[in-house]
C-alpha angles and dihedrals in degrees: 000000000000123000099356097174091051089046090058094047091049092046090054090046091054093047089050091059088060096039093052091047093242094136134018126226111345092333119132134023143216130208140178137205134221110202098170100093133070087276128025116249129201127210111204140171115262116245119273098353119142113253091222094057099036117119131192091255089057091064115100124229117209136168122248087273093055096253111149112248095174136356140086100221130070113265123240114296086237092061095116091052092056097043090052092050091050091048096048098036106047090171094073131083105182136031128195130190120195139169094216112171105244099032089050090050092057087047091052092050089050091233129138114228107246119223099256100161148008097269086065092045093052088065111019120049094215133343120337098253128229121214124231112259117270115255122240090251090052091050093047093045102050114329098188098042091047091048083065091042094055088052096050092043091053091052093048094049093046093040089234119171110224090214094054091039103040099178147029141200112235104216111253091001129064141272134295123196136180145182146165092294136011091257089057093048089056090048089054087048091053091047091045092056091048092049088049094051095047092047090053091050094044091054090048089055094043118008093183094063108123102190148278112309106267092236091055091050095048090050092052094044093047096045087060103033108016129102089261096043117165102185117106132352127321 
């Protein structure tokens, strides 16, 4: 069986989506990529399979173009979004798609999540962006691939670093997050839901709030991620 270690990591990441309440039923998916061989290979959740019964052997291995290399089940219906993100963001090693309640609500409202506090600033260098809506032509042509394309286009147009901004809201749809591994991508999905919930409640309490002062946000982000970071252990 190909990529046994990566299969275990991706299986755990998928189960964490369910355990953390980030997607009901069989919604959502996680994948990971191995870039060490002559060609990069992706391990991804099979479509519609229950998280509780999934095994490493159920996971599907594909190449960067989405061609199945190993697996008897159909891969996630979001595969083409994952593959495009891996091709365009070579820094990332894991991708997660959820339908978590509060983050999805922001996506459905087509609203970016402003940086209102230091918890947000610790993980996202600026607002959590929201994509433009897909056009009718993009949906008809290749909906899943164009979901990835609209994400990549947004990051290019806004000059966003996918390492510093490890997630996005797809307008009318739901969030995608990523990280250096599938485990980190799940962590970012969990943090994104927490941020989305707090931002919603903050704006209920004080609709006029405009956001955390930029210098405070910069300090918090850089103390965790900058070259002189002081958070955590050496």
